N, C-alpha and C positions, 0 to 999 in steps of 0.2 A: 717839747715832747711831754705828753701827759703821763704822769706816774699813776699806775693802777694799784688797787688793793688785790689781795689774793682772790677774793670772791669775784671781782670783776674780770680778772685775767683768766680764771679757770673756766667759767661758764659751765655748760652742761657736758661734763666729761665722764659721767657715770662713776664717779669716785676715783678717777685716775688723775692726780694733780699734775699740772704743768707750771713750771716757773721760768720766768725770763731772767735776764742778768741781775736785776735788782733783788728779786726774791732769792735767787741762788746765792748771791753774796751774803744776804742776811741769814739764810739757812746755814751756810758754812760758818759764819761768824758765831752763831749760837752753838752749833755743834762743837766747834773748837773751844768755846768757853766751857761747855759742860764737860767735854773730855779733859780739859785742863784741871777742872775740879777733881776729877777722878785720879789722874796721874799725880797730882800734888799730894793726894792722900795715899799714894802707893799702888794704885791700880795698874795692872798690866793691860795695855791695849791689845785687843785681839780682833780678828775678822772672822765672822761666822758665815756659813752658807745661807742663801735665801730660802732653801727648801730643806726639810728634814724628813727622815723616814716616817711614814704615817704610823708604822708599828711602834716606833719609839714614843711618839706623842701619845698614842693610845695607852702605853704603859704608865704615862703620867696623868691619866684620866682626862686628857685634854678634850676628847670628843664626847665624853660624858658631861663635863662641866661647861663646855663652850660650843655646843653643837650649832647654836644660832650664829656664831661668828666664823665657823670653820670653812676654809677654802682648801681644796685639794687639787692636785695636778696629775694629768695622765697623758702619756704619749699616744700618738696615733697608732692604730692597728693597721699596718700597711696592707695586709691582705684584705681586710674588710673595707678599707677606705674606698676602693674602686666601686663597691656596690652601695656604700653608705657615704656619699660625698658631702662636703660642706654645703649647707643650705643658705643661699643668699636671702631667702625669705625670713628665716628665723635668726640669721647671724650666728649660727651655732653648728658644730659638728654633732651628729646624732650619737647617742651613747654607744650604739653598736659599733661605731667606728673607732672607739677608744679602747686601749688596754686598761687593765685594772688600775685604779688611782692609788698608787702606793707611796706617793709623796704628799706631804702636807706643807702648806704655806703658813707658818706660825703667826699668831696674832700679837706676840710679844717677843722681844729680842732675847730675853734671858733663858728661854727653854734650851737654846743651843748651848749655853754655858753649862747647864747641869748635865746635858747629854755628853758634852765634850769631856767632862770631868768624871764620868761614870767609871766606877771601879778603881778610883785613885785615892791616895791619901794626900791631904792638904794641910798646910800650916794653919794654926789657930786664927790667923788674921789675913787670910787670902782675899785679894780684891781683883776684879776684872772689869774693864770697861769696853763696851762694844757699841757700834751703831749699825743697825740692820734694817732692811725693808721688812715691814710687817703688813699683814693682810687681814681684813675683817669684813665679812659680809654684813651689811647693814640694811635696815628697812628702808633707808633713804640716804642720799649723799648730799653734802652741802659744802661747796667750796673747799677751803682748807680746814674746815671744822670737822668734817666727817668724810673719810675716804675709804675706798677699797684697798688701796696701796699707799703706804706712808712710811716715813722713817722715824725710828725710835732710838735715841741714845739712852743706854742704861749703864749704871755703875752697880756691880753685883758683889755682895759680900758672901763668902763661903768660909765658915770656920766655927768658932764657938758661939754659944747663945749670946754671950756678952758682946762679942764682936759684931754679930748681926744686928743687935739692938742699938749699939753705939753708932753703927753706920747710919741707921735711919735718923737718929737724933741729931747727928752732926750735919747731915745733908738737909734735914728739915730746917735747921737754923740757916744754912746757906741759901736755900730757896727763899725763905722769908726776907733775908737781907738783900738778895738780888732783886726781888719784886719791889721792895721799898725803894731801892736805888733807881729802879725803872719807872717809879710812880705807876705801878701796875697793881691795883688792889686785888689780892687773892684771898680766898677763904679756904680753910682746910676742913674737909668733911670726910667722915667714914664712908667707905664704899663696901660693896658686898659681892665682889667677884669670887666665885666659889672654887678656890684651888683644891678644896677637899670635897669628898663625897657628901652630897647634900643631905643624905639620910643617915650619916654615921655620927659617932661621938665627936669626931673632929669638926663636923659641921656645927654641932652645938657649941663647941668651944669657940668657933669662929664668930658665931652670933653674939656670944658673951664678950669676946675680946676681938674686935675687928682686925683683920690681917692686912687691910689696905686702907690708906687715906689718900684722897685726891686733893689737889690744889686747883681751885676753879677760878677762872676769870669770868664774871657774869655767870652764865650757865655752862661754860665750857671747861672741862678738865684738861689741863695742859701738862701736868706733872703728877706723879704719884710716888708714894713710899709704901713698900710691900714687905711684910714678913711672912715667911713660909714655914717657920719653925724648922723641924727636921724632916719635913715631908719629902723634899727632893734628895736630901741626904740618904734617907731610907730607900726611896725608889731607885736611885741611881748608884747606890752603894758607894757614896762619897764619905770617907772616914777621916778622922782627925789623926795627925801624926802623934799628937801628945797623948791621946787616950785610946785611940782605936774605935771610938764611938762615932755615930753618925753625925755628919756636919749639919749645922744650922745655916740657913741662907736668908738673905734679904736683898732687895734691890730698890734702886731709885731710878725712875723712868721719866723721860722727857719726850713728848710727842712733838717733833720739830715743826711740822706744818701747823699744828695747833698753836704753837708759840707765835708763828708768823701771823696767824689770824688775830690772836689777842693783841699783839703789839701794834699791828696796823689799825685795828679798831680803836686802840687807846690813843695812838699818836698820829693817826691820820693818813700817813703814806709811808712808802718804803724808806725814803731818805730820813724822815723824822724818826722812824722806828730804829733804823740802823744807828743813827747818832745816839739815840737813847741807850742802846746796848753798849756801844763803845764808851759812853760817859759812865754808865753804871759799872762796867767792868773796871774802868780806871779808878773809880772811887773805892771799890771794894779792894783792889790791889793796894791802894794807899792806906787802907785800914790795917793796922798791924795785926789785929786779932783775926783777920780773914785772909791776909795776903798769901799765906802758905797753904791755904785750903783747909778743909775740915780736918780736925785732929781725931783720928779713929783710935 
């Protein structure tokens, strides 16, 4: 039986990935590996909903900063559906047949973490790890490299500024070590995703001190480390138990399908890529300095 790469097996799916048994095994292996990094550092595993109230995302400036990626969901208006039916020609329901779109499909897993913690007090060193479906409208879609719907594992720090910064430093080292063990050459580059208002003083600070760095294989970003300072702490009223001040946040993100694409491109097929991940994980576990996970 021929083993296929993600690009071959997906085909023209309009950004909706399909994985067979081999790809599913590798995706789960990767997710288990990244989740274990988080739990070893003390992160609490959580499960978040795939949709969030659009009003909550709007409070976080999501639709101002990422309108080009935004995807929303709306139920059918049952009274209007009879007169505005589904069109086989366009493959769509007309907008008149829909109720208002009050639900958003977030483009990153971590938004749900901040909204879940809104109005709460947290320890100085709080950590959460989640894996959620994420959604991004793109100008084009390409295999496992660029999808409409994909899975993202994140490890999120909520606490003091020092905690948020140390979180990123520790996991940056972990990503570099894992990539080296995988024989997967990555380069780290500053990105410019605008978590802050593009026209405000925080936007200027972001340009001077980047808030996001991506890890790229060839031209593909497969992981990122992101600092949000106290932006989400302020917007969601997340405060520190120790001081009562706003919490700082940071997150480490892994686009799982993008890792599949990078690994199969590098190692040739599903079997070789899976073996590379198993071998790399075993080598890192044997390394006393990394066996217990990042020290936060």
